[in-house]
C-alpha positions as CSV (number, residue, x, y, z in Angstrom):
1,X,7.4,11.6,-12.4
2,X,3.8,12.4,-12.9
3,X,1.7,11.2,-15.8
4,X,3.1,13.8,-18.1
5,X,6.7,12.8,-17.4
6,X,7.3,15.9,-15.4
7,X,9.4,15.3,-12.2
8,X,7.5,15.8,-9.0
9,X,8.9,18.3,-6.5
10,X,9.8,17.3,-3.0
11,X,6.5,18.8,-1.6
12,X,4.5,16.8,-4.1
13,X,6.0,13.4,-3.2
14,X,4.4,11.4,-0.4
15,X,6.6,10.3,2.4
16,X,6.8,6.6,3.3
17,X,4.6,7.2,6.3
18,X,2.0,9.2,4.3
19,X,1.9,6.5,1.7
20,X,1.5,3.7,4.2
21,X,-1.3,5.5,6.0
22,X,-3.0,6.1,2.7
23,X,-2.7,2.4,1.9
24,X,-4.2,1.5,5.3
25,X,-7.1,4.0,4.8
26,X,-7.8,2.5,1.4
27,X,-8.0,-1.0,2.8
28,X,-10.3,0.2,5.6
29,X,-12.7,1.7,3.0
30,X,-12.5,-1.2,0.5
31,X,-11.7,-4.2,2.7
32,X,-9.4,-5.7,0.0
33,X,-7.3,-4.5,-2.9
34,X,-5.0,-5.9,-5.6
35,X,-1.5,-4.6,-5.9
36,X,-2.5,-3.0,-9.2
37,X,-5.4,-1.1,-7.5
38,X,-2.9,0.2,-4.9
39,X,-0.4,1.2,-7.6
40,X,-3.2,3.3,-9.3
41,X,-4.5,4.7,-6.0
42,X,-1.1,5.7,-4.6
43,X,0.5,6.7,-7.9
44,X,3.7,4.7,-7.2
45,X,5.5,1.8,-8.7
46,X,4.4,-1.8,-8.2
47,X,7.7,-2.5,-6.4
48,X,7.1,0.3,-3.9
49,X,3.6,-1.0,-3.1
50,X,5.1,-4.5,-2.5
51,X,7.7,-3.1,-0.2
52,X,5.0,-1.2,1.8
53,X,2.8,-4.2,2.0
54,X,5.7,-6.3,3.3
55,X,6.5,-3.7,5.9
56,X,2.9,-3.4,7.0
57,X,2.4,-7.2,7.2
58,X,5.3,-7.4,9.7
59,X,4.0,-4.9,12.2
60,X,0.3,-4.3,11.5
61,X,-2.9,-6.2,10.9
62,X,-2.3,-6.4,7.1
63,X,-2.4,-9.7,5.2
64,X,-1.5,-10.6,1.7
65,X,-2.4,-13.6,-0.5
66,X,-0.6,-14.4,-3.7
67,X,-2.2,-15.8,-6.8
68,X,-5.1,-15.3,-9.1
69,X,-7.6,-14.5,-6.3
70,X,-5.1,-12.9,-4.0
71,X,-4.7,-9.4,-2.8
72,X,-4.0,-7.2,0.2
73,X,-6.5,-7.0,3.1
74,X,-6.8,-5.9,6.7
75,X,-6.4,-8.9,9.0
76,X,-8.9,-9.5,11.8
77,X,-6.2,-10.4,14.2
78,X,-3.8,-7.6,15.2
79,X,-0.2,-8.6,15.4
80,X,1.6,-7.8,18.6
81,X,4.4,-5.3,18.6
82,X,7.8,-6.5,19.7
């Protein structure tokens, strides 16, 4: 649903791939982001952002740090693909 509690149509919804590419682009521009910043940027739930970050940390150069000064960032070391 959008901000006015109106359901989004299929065309208005981002696909998983589109959302993850947007997340990576945001990190390229900003170097680092909190989960809350990504929730606001991508207009999705906190849980969905956490799932995307988990998926991206497994296959891509994305890192995450928990805690007060934590966040999501692009890692300098690219992970190899299996």
